[in-house]
C-alpha positions as CSV (number, residue, x, y, z in Angstrom):
1,M,-14.0,-31.9,26.9
2,E,-15.6,-34.4,29.1
3,C,-14.6,-33.4,32.5
4,P,-14.0,-36.5,35.3
5,H,-14.5,-34.1,38.2
6,L,-18.1,-33.9,37.2
7,S,-20.0,-36.8,39.0
8,N,-19.1,-36.7,42.1
9,H,-18.4,-32.9,42.5
10,V,-22.5,-31.7,42.0
11,K,-23.9,-31.0,45.7
12,I,-26.1,-28.6,44.4
13,I,-29.1,-28.3,42.2
14,K,-30.8,-24.7,42.7
15,T,-29.7,-21.5,44.0
16,V,-30.6,-19.3,45.7
17,K,-29.8,-14.9,45.2
18,K,-28.2,-13.7,48.4
19,D,-29.9,-10.7,47.4
20,L,-33.7,-10.7,46.2
21,S,-33.7,-7.5,45.5
22,S,-30.8,-7.4,43.0
23,T,-31.4,-7.8,39.5
24,E,-27.9,-9.1,38.7
25,W,-25.6,-11.7,40.1
26,I,-23.4,-10.4,42.3
27,C,-19.7,-11.5,43.4
28,S,-19.8,-12.5,47.0
29,T,-16.0,-11.0,47.1
30,C,-16.2,-8.2,45.2
31,Q,-19.7,-7.2,44.5
32,T,-19.5,-6.9,40.7
33,N,-22.4,-8.5,38.6
34,K,-19.1,-8.9,35.4
35,D,-19.2,-12.7,34.4
36,P,-20.9,-14.6,37.7
37,F,-19.9,-18.1,38.4
38,V,-21.7,-20.2,40.7
39,C,-19.7,-23.5,42.6
40,I,-21.9,-26.4,42.0
41,H,-19.9,-28.0,45.2
42,C,-21.6,-25.0,47.6
43,G,-23.6,-22.1,45.8
44,I,-21.4,-19.4,46.4
45,I,-21.5,-17.0,43.5
46,N,-17.9,-15.3,42.2
47,C,-16.7,-13.5,38.9
48,G,-14.4,-15.1,36.4
49,R,-10.8,-15.4,36.2
50,Y,-10.8,-12.3,33.7
51,V,-12.9,-10.1,36.0
52,N,-11.0,-10.4,39.6
53,G,-10.6,-14.3,39.5
54,H,-12.3,-14.6,42.5
55,A,-14.5,-17.9,40.9
56,K,-10.6,-19.3,40.8
57,A,-9.6,-18.2,44.2
58,H,-12.3,-19.9,46.0
59,H,-11.2,-23.3,44.2
60,E,-7.8,-22.9,45.3
61,E,-9.1,-22.4,48.6
62,N,-11.5,-25.2,48.2
63,V,-9.5,-27.6,46.1
64,D,-13.1,-29.8,46.3
65,H,-14.7,-27.5,44.7
66,M,-13.3,-27.2,40.9
67,V,-16.4,-27.0,38.8
68,C,-18.7,-24.1,38.4
69,M,-21.1,-23.0,36.4
70,N,-21.2,-19.3,34.4
71,C,-25.0,-17.6,35.9
72,E,-26.0,-16.1,32.3
73,N,-24.5,-18.8,29.9
74,Y,-25.2,-21.9,31.9
75,T,-21.4,-23.7,30.4
76,A,-19.9,-25.8,33.5
77,F,-15.9,-24.7,33.7
78,C,-13.3,-27.0,35.7
79,Y,-10.3,-25.7,37.4
80,I,-8.4,-29.3,37.7
81,C,-9.0,-29.2,33.4
82,D,-8.5,-25.8,33.4
83,E,-11.2,-26.3,30.4
84,F,-14.9,-25.8,29.4
85,V,-16.8,-29.5,30.1
86,I,-19.5,-30.9,27.3
87,N,-20.5,-34.3,29.4
88,D,-23.9,-33.4,32.1
89,N,-25.9,-35.1,34.4
90,K,-29.3,-35.1,35.9
91,D,-28.1,-32.4,38.5
92,I,-26.2,-30.3,36.4
93,D,-29.5,-30.1,33.7
94,S,-31.8,-29.3,37.2
95,L,-29.3,-26.5,38.0
96,R,-29.0,-24.9,34.4
97,A,-33.0,-25.1,34.5
98,D,-32.8,-23.3,37.8
99,L,-30.3,-20.9,36.8
100,Q,-32.6,-20.1,33.7
101,S,-35.9,-19.8,35.0
102,Q,-34.6,-16.8,37.5
103,N,-32.7,-14.7,34.4
104,E,-36.2,-15.0,32.5
105,H,-37.8,-14.2,36.0
106,L,-35.7,-11.3,36.1
107,E,-35.7,-10.6,31.8
108,P,-39.0,-8.2,32.8
109,V,-37.2,-6.2,35.2
110,K,-34.2,-5.5,33.6
111,A,-36.0,-4.8,30.6
112,L,-38.2,-1.9,32.8
113,K,-34.5,-0.4,33.6
114,R,-33.6,-0.4,30.2
115,Q,-36.1,1.6,29.2
116,G,-35.5,4.4,31.4
117,I,-38.5,3.3,34.3
118,L,-35.6,2.6,36.7
119,V,-33.5,5.4,35.5
120,E,-33.4,8.1,39.1
121,E,-31.7,4.6,40.9
122,E,-29.4,5.0,38.1
123,E,-28.6,7.9,38.1
124,N,-28.1,7.9,41.7
125,K,-25.3,5.4,41.3
126,R,-23.6,7.3,38.4
127,S,-23.3,10.3,40.1
128,K,-21.7,8.4,42.9
129,R,-19.1,7.0,40.7
130,Y,-18.6,10.8,39.3
131,K,-17.9,12.2,43.2
132,K,-15.4,9.0,43.7
133,G,-13.3,10.5,40.6
134,S,-14.4,8.2,38.0
135,K,-12.9,9.3,34.3
136,K,-15.0,6.7,32.7
137,R,-17.8,8.2,29.6
138,Y,-21.0,7.0,30.0
139,C,-22.8,5.8,26.6
140,K,-26.4,5.8,26.1
141,A,-26.1,3.1,23.6
142,R,-27.5,0.0,23.5
143,V,-25.0,-2.6,23.1
144,A,-25.8,-6.0,23.6
145,G,-23.1,-9.2,24.4
146,L,-23.0,-12.4,22.9
147,R,-23.3,-15.6,25.0
148,N,-20.4,-18.1,25.3
149,L,-22.1,-21.4,24.0
150,G,-18.5,-23.2,24.9
151,N,-15.4,-22.3,24.1
152,T,-17.0,-20.1,21.4
153,C,-15.3,-16.8,22.4
154,F,-13.6,-17.1,19.6
155,M,-16.5,-16.4,17.6
156,N,-17.8,-13.8,19.9
157,A,-14.8,-11.8,19.7
158,V,-14.8,-11.4,15.9
159,L,-18.4,-11.3,15.5
160,Q,-18.3,-7.7,17.9
161,S,-15.0,-6.4,16.0
162,L,-17.3,-6.7,12.9
163,S,-20.4,-5.5,14.5
164,N,-18.7,-2.2,15.4
165,I,-17.1,-1.6,11.7
166,Q,-19.8,0.5,10.6
167,Q,-19.4,0.3,6.8
168,F,-19.1,-3.2,7.2
169,S,-22.5,-4.1,9.6
170,Y,-24.3,-1.5,8.1
171,Y,-24.3,-2.9,4.6
172,F,-25.5,-6.3,6.1
173,K,-28.0,-4.6,8.1
174,Q,-29.7,-3.0,5.1
175,L,-29.8,-5.9,3.1
176,P,-33.0,-7.9,2.5
177,S,-33.5,-11.1,3.1
178,L,-31.1,-13.9,1.7
179,E,-32.8,-16.8,2.1
180,H,-34.5,-17.2,-1.0
181,K,-32.1,-15.0,-3.3
182,N,-32.0,-16.7,-6.7
183,H,-28.4,-16.6,-8.1
184,K,-27.3,-14.9,-11.3
185,N,-27.5,-16.1,-14.8
186,G,-28.5,-19.5,-13.3
187,K,-25.4,-20.8,-12.2
188,K,-24.7,-23.7,-10.1
189,T,-23.4,-23.1,-6.6
190,N,-22.2,-26.7,-5.8
191,H,-20.0,-25.9,-3.3
192,I,-22.6,-23.6,-0.9
193,K,-23.7,-27.1,1.3
194,K,-27.5,-27.2,1.3
195,T,-30.1,-28.4,4.0
196,D,-31.8,-31.3,3.8
197,S,-34.7,-29.9,2.4
198,G,-32.9,-28.4,-0.4
199,D,-31.8,-24.9,1.0
200,E,-29.1,-23.5,0.6
201,I,-27.1,-23.2,3.8
202,L,-25.8,-19.2,3.8
203,L,-23.5,-17.5,6.2
204,A,-23.8,-14.0,4.9
205,E,-27.8,-14.6,6.1
206,E,-27.1,-15.7,9.4
207,L,-24.2,-13.0,10.0
208,R,-27.4,-10.3,8.8
209,K,-29.7,-12.1,11.5
210,T,-27.0,-11.3,14.0
211,L,-25.8,-8.2,13.5
212,I,-29.8,-6.9,13.4
213,S,-30.3,-8.5,17.0
214,L,-26.5,-6.6,18.5
215,R,-28.5,-3.6,17.9
216,Q,-32.0,-3.6,18.8
217,G,-31.0,-3.1,22.6
218,S,-34.0,-5.2,23.3
219,K,-31.5,-7.9,25.3
220,S,-28.3,-7.2,27.3
221,A,-27.0,-10.7,25.8
222,I,-28.0,-12.4,22.2
223,S,-27.3,-16.1,21.3
224,P,-26.1,-17.1,18.2
225,E,-27.1,-20.2,18.1
226,S,-28.1,-20.0,14.6
227,L,-24.9,-18.7,13.5
228,F,-22.5,-21.0,14.9
229,A,-24.9,-24.3,13.7
230,V,-24.3,-22.6,10.2
231,I,-20.9,-22.5,11.0
232,W,-20.4,-26.4,12.1
233,K,-22.7,-27.4,8.7
234,V,-20.4,-25.2,6.3
235,V,-16.9,-26.3,7.7
236,P,-16.1,-29.3,10.2
237,R,-12.9,-28.0,11.4
238,F,-14.8,-25.7,13.7
239,R,-17.1,-28.4,14.8
240,G,-17.3,-29.1,18.8
241,Y,-16.6,-26.8,21.7
242,Q,-12.8,-26.9,21.4
243,Q,-10.8,-23.3,21.8
244,Q,-10.5,-21.9,18.1
245,D,-7.9,-19.5,16.7
246,A,-9.5,-16.2,16.5
247,H,-7.6,-15.2,13.4
248,E,-8.7,-18.3,11.8
249,F,-11.9,-17.7,12.3
250,L,-11.9,-14.1,11.0
251,R,-10.3,-15.1,7.6
252,Y,-12.9,-17.8,7.1
253,M,-15.9,-15.9,7.7
254,L,-14.3,-13.2,5.4
255,D,-13.6,-15.5,2.9
256,R,-16.8,-17.5,2.6
257,L,-18.7,-14.3,3.1
258,H,-16.7,-12.9,-0.1
259,M,-17.5,-16.6,-2.1
260,E,-21.5,-16.4,-1.4
261,L,-21.9,-12.6,-2.1
262,L,-20.1,-12.9,-5.4
263,K,-22.6,-15.7,-6.3
264,I,-26.0,-14.1,-5.2
265,L,-25.7,-10.7,-5.7
266,P,-24.8,-8.8,-9.1
267,Y,-22.0,-6.6,-8.2
268,P,-19.9,-4.3,-10.7
269,K,-16.3,-5.4,-11.5
270,D,-13.4,-3.6,-9.5
271,N,-11.0,-2.7,-11.5
272,N,-8.7,-1.5,-8.7
273,F,-8.8,-5.1,-7.0
274,I,-6.9,-7.4,-8.7
275,G,-7.8,-11.1,-7.4
276,A,-12.0,-13.4,-7.4
277,K,-11.5,-13.0,-11.0
278,G,-12.0,-9.5,-11.3
279,K,-15.2,-9.3,-8.8
280,A,-15.7,-6.8,-5.9
281,T,-17.8,-7.7,-2.9
282,I,-18.6,-5.3,0.6
283,V,-15.9,-7.9,1.7
284,T,-13.1,-6.8,-1.0
285,T,-14.5,-2.8,-1.0
286,I,-13.9,-2.8,3.0
287,F,-10.8,-5.3,3.5
288,G,-9.8,-6.1,0.1
289,G,-5.6,-4.2,-0.1
290,I,-2.7,-5.3,-2.2
291,L,0.5,-6.2,-2.1
292,Q,3.9,-5.9,-4.9
293,N,5.9,-9.1,-4.1
294,E,9.7,-8.3,-5.4
295,V,12.3,-11.2,-5.7
296,T,15.9,-9.3,-7.0
297,C,17.9,-11.9,-8.6
298,L,21.1,-11.4,-6.9
299,V,23.7,-12.5,-9.4
300,C,22.7,-10.7,-12.6
301,G,20.1,-8.6,-10.8
302,T,16.6,-9.4,-13.0
303,E,13.2,-8.4,-11.0
304,S,10.1,-10.7,-10.3
305,K,7.5,-8.4,-9.2
306,K,3.9,-10.1,-8.6
307,H,0.6,-8.8,-6.9
308,D,-0.8,-10.7,-4.6
309,P,-4.9,-9.5,-2.9
310,F,-4.6,-10.1,0.9
311,L,-8.0,-9.0,3.5
312,D,-5.2,-9.1,6.2
313,L,-1.6,-8.7,7.2
314,S,0.2,-11.0,9.7
315,L,2.8,-9.4,11.9
316,D,5.8,-11.0,13.2
317,I,7.0,-9.9,16.2
318,P,10.7,-8.8,15.5
319,Y,13.1,-11.3,17.2
320,H,14.7,-8.4,19.3
321,A,11.6,-8.1,21.0
322,I,11.6,-12.4,21.6
323,V,14.8,-12.5,23.3
324,K,14.9,-12.0,26.6
325,P,18.5,-10.7,28.8
326,M,19.7,-12.2,31.9
327,S,18.3,-10.2,34.7
328,N,16.8,-9.9,38.3
329,K,14.0,-8.1,36.8
330,S,10.5,-9.3,36.7
331,K,9.4,-11.0,33.4
332,E,7.6,-8.1,32.2
333,E,10.5,-5.7,33.0
334,E,12.3,-8.0,30.9
335,M,10.5,-7.8,27.7
336,P,11.5,-5.1,25.5
337,S,9.4,-2.4,24.3
338,I,8.7,-2.8,20.5
339,Q,6.2,-0.4,18.5
340,L,4.0,-1.7,16.2
341,K,5.9,0.3,13.5
342,D,8.7,-1.7,14.4
343,C,6.5,-5.1,13.6
344,L,5.1,-3.0,10.0
345,T,9.1,-2.5,9.5
346,S,10.4,-5.8,9.9
347,F,7.4,-6.8,7.4
348,T,8.6,-5.1,4.9
349,E,12.2,-5.1,5.2
350,L,14.8,-6.1,2.3
351,E,15.1,-10.3,3.1
352,E,17.7,-12.7,2.2
353,L,15.9,-15.6,0.6
354,A,17.4,-19.1,2.3
355,E,18.8,-21.6,-0.1
356,S,15.5,-23.9,0.1
357,E,13.6,-20.8,-1.5
358,F,16.6,-19.9,-4.2
359,F,14.7,-18.2,-6.9
360,L,14.4,-19.7,-10.6
361,C,15.7,-16.6,-12.8
362,N,14.6,-16.5,-16.1
363,S,18.0,-14.8,-17.0
364,C,20.3,-17.1,-15.4
365,K,18.1,-19.8,-16.2
366,C,18.9,-21.5,-12.7
367,K,17.5,-20.9,-9.0
368,Q,20.2,-18.6,-7.8
369,K,20.9,-16.4,-4.3
370,S,17.6,-13.9,-4.3
371,T,16.3,-11.1,-2.0
372,K,12.9,-10.3,-1.6
373,R,10.9,-7.7,-0.1
374,F,6.8,-7.0,0.1
375,W,5.5,-3.2,-0.6
376,I,1.9,-2.4,-0.2
377,R,0.4,-1.3,-3.7
378,R,-3.1,-0.5,-2.8
379,L,-3.9,0.1,1.1
380,P,-7.3,-1.4,2.0
381,N,-10.2,0.7,4.0
382,V,-10.1,-1.3,7.0
383,L,-6.3,-2.4,7.4
384,C,-6.7,-6.0,9.5
385,L,-3.5,-6.4,11.4
386,H,-2.6,-10.0,12.9
387,L,-0.1,-10.7,14.8
388,K,1.4,-13.7,15.1
389,R,1.8,-14.7,18.9
390,F,2.2,-18.3,18.4
391,R,4.7,-20.1,17.0
392,W,5.8,-23.9,16.7
393,N,8.6,-24.8,19.4
394,N,9.6,-28.3,18.4
395,C,6.4,-30.5,18.6
396,F,4.1,-28.0,20.7
397,R,3.5,-24.2,20.1
398,T,4.3,-21.3,22.5
399,K,3.1,-18.0,23.2
400,L,4.3,-14.6,22.6
401,D,3.0,-12.9,25.4
402,N,5.0,-9.5,24.6
403,Y,3.3,-6.4,24.6
404,I,3.1,-3.9,21.6
405,N,2.4,-0.2,21.8
406,F,0.1,0.3,18.8
407,P,-1.6,3.8,18.2
408,I,-5.1,4.5,19.1
409,Q,-5.2,7.1,16.3
410,G,-3.5,8.3,13.5
411,L,-1.7,5.7,12.2
412,D,0.0,6.7,9.4
413,M,1.2,3.8,6.5
414,N,2.7,6.1,4.5
415,K,6.5,4.6,4.7
416,F,5.1,0.9,3.8
417,I,3.4,2.3,0.5
418,L,5.5,1.0,-2.5
419,V,7.7,3.6,-3.8
420,N,7.2,4.3,-7.4
421,R,11.1,5.3,-8.9
422,H,9.5,8.2,-11.5
423,E,7.2,9.5,-9.0
424,T,6.4,10.2,-5.4
425,R,5.6,7.7,-2.5
426,G,2.8,5.9,-2.7
427,T,0.9,4.6,-5.3
428,S,-2.6,4.2,-3.1
429,S,-5.5,6.9,-3.5
430,G,-7.2,7.8,-0.2
431,S,-5.8,9.0,3.3
432,T,-2.8,7.3,4.9
433,L,-3.7,8.1,7.9
434,Y,-5.6,5.2,10.3
435,D,-8.0,5.5,13.6
436,L,-8.0,2.0,16.1
437,A,-11.4,0.9,15.3
438,A,-11.2,-2.8,17.6
439,V,-8.8,-4.9,18.7
440,I,-9.2,-8.8,20.1
441,V,-7.2,-10.0,22.9
442,H,-6.4,-13.6,23.7
443,H,-6.0,-14.3,27.6
444,G,-3.7,-17.1,28.4
445,S,-0.2,-19.1,27.1
446,G,-1.7,-21.8,25.2
447,A,-3.1,-21.3,21.4
448,G,-5.7,-23.8,22.1
449,S,-6.6,-22.8,25.5
450,G,-7.2,-19.3,27.3
451,H,-10.0,-16.5,26.8
452,Y,-10.7,-13.8,23.9
453,T,-12.0,-10.7,24.3
454,A,-12.4,-7.8,22.1
455,Y,-12.6,-3.7,22.7
456,A,-13.8,-1.6,20.2
457,T,-15.5,2.0,19.6
458,H,-19.3,2.2,19.3
459,D,-21.0,5.9,18.9
460,G,-17.8,7.4,20.2
461,C,-17.1,5.3,23.5
462,W,-15.0,2.2,23.8
463,H,-16.8,-1.1,25.3
464,H,-15.0,-4.2,26.2
465,F,-16.9,-7.2,25.1
466,N,-16.8,-10.3,27.3
467,D,-19.6,-12.4,25.6
468,S,-22.5,-11.3,27.4
469,S,-20.7,-8.6,29.4
470,V,-20.1,-5.3,28.1
471,T,-19.0,-2.4,30.0
472,V,-18.0,1.0,28.8
473,T,-14.2,1.3,28.9
474,D,-11.9,3.9,27.8
475,E,-8.8,4.9,25.9
476,R,-5.7,4.1,28.4
477,T,-7.1,0.7,28.6
478,V,-7.8,0.1,24.9
479,A,-3.6,1.3,24.8
480,S,-2.8,-1.3,27.7
481,C,-4.2,-4.6,25.9
482,K,-2.1,-7.2,25.2
483,A,-3.6,-6.7,21.3
484,Y,-4.1,-9.8,18.8
485,I,-5.8,-8.4,16.2
486,L,-6.0,-5.0,15.4
487,F,-8.7,-2.7,12.9
488,Y,-7.6,0.4,11.6
489,I,-10.2,2.5,9.8
490,R,-8.9,4.6,7.1
491,R,-10.2,8.5,7.9
492,E,-10.9,9.3,4.3
493,L,-12.5,6.3,2.7
494,N,-12.8,5.3,-0.8
495,L,-15.7,3.0,-1.0
496,T,-16.8,2.5,-4.8
497,P,-17.5,0.8,-6.3
498,F,-20.4,0.6,-3.5
499,S,-22.0,3.5,-2.1
500,I,-22.8,2.9,1.5
């Protein structure tokens, strides 16, 4: 958005690090190097609201100091508008250039640190942390962040989650370049857009490049500009710098990847998966499952069964968890405790359809009262669960901020698999136990605002991905987050027809 407060409040055009020997921007209050912002009024450095919130506290103490700039991705944020701003002026451009110049100057020093030249200093710091009783595990894995290009945290959280689903990311990283891949059978691909030069725009190719860059270990953060540019070209609704819904973006990306891969790579038929004209891609092999939708006429008992493929399940938060009891307790204490299995149970419970949804019964030859229920007929290798936190209330969307208790290890889906009347429970091959691989969290109260971060496990360690910032964390922290999207990996994968 264009900020009306920007032009009159830029008082600095350059900033100087307080500690010239430091390779990081340091918060003046808590000394953290996470998510640093510089106040464009006075030049003080403070951390963002999703770390310790000292940049916001600085604005609250100094009301004229409302606009700040991120020292790592150079985006400006206004606390009055409560949004990232897109309008620039010469002073903002000068400040951005100064920050970029200092970051580029310090990059060689950071590289030496990553290569182990300055290991001794880091080891000393680590030993001090352990002496203080820190239980966080030290990881040697090089994990890069993703720069925020202006409210692109929704995309960054999804990309980091997908990049840490090993079978999915490895498949893309081992692919050859898809830029000049010939389409099979000479079929026309009019639905795949082209550049002015005639080259086809492939989201799969840009995702491949991004996933490779994330694991090269040469930078602490990379910029997904090329991928974002492709997304702008292929889907107009994601153009601009307004906040988008991470779940909508995830679904669009998976659907688009599946469509592109069907056209450019000759994969065999997957007889176990219904949908996409009987063809499978890595998307359906990893995320694809099948639901059985049963509708029963309450007058004559006629049943109608339908099989629907899915890439994720959207789960309602049960009604009893939304209603808050009247009490003098705090807001957090008022919210009833709820388990993830409660959401899954609600999804598969028998439901009587409303009058507007009455079933057209073939036996009765008219619409009749009926019931509906879902069963999972085939479980996916990666179970993606979307918690429906945003609901329409009159003309605006509200957020359900309840904490949902979810397991890190051993989510058992056996209870929710289709029961065959003549056989034992379950028609889905493979284990019914799942372990958590990644979580996307929405911070804030609004559907079109707030901030997205992700937790994901990489090489046995949990990491918190907050745009450019990546920090090692622990299971307790992950388990306490208010999940929006959960990615669970099946313990015994069934990856046919692919050998990955």
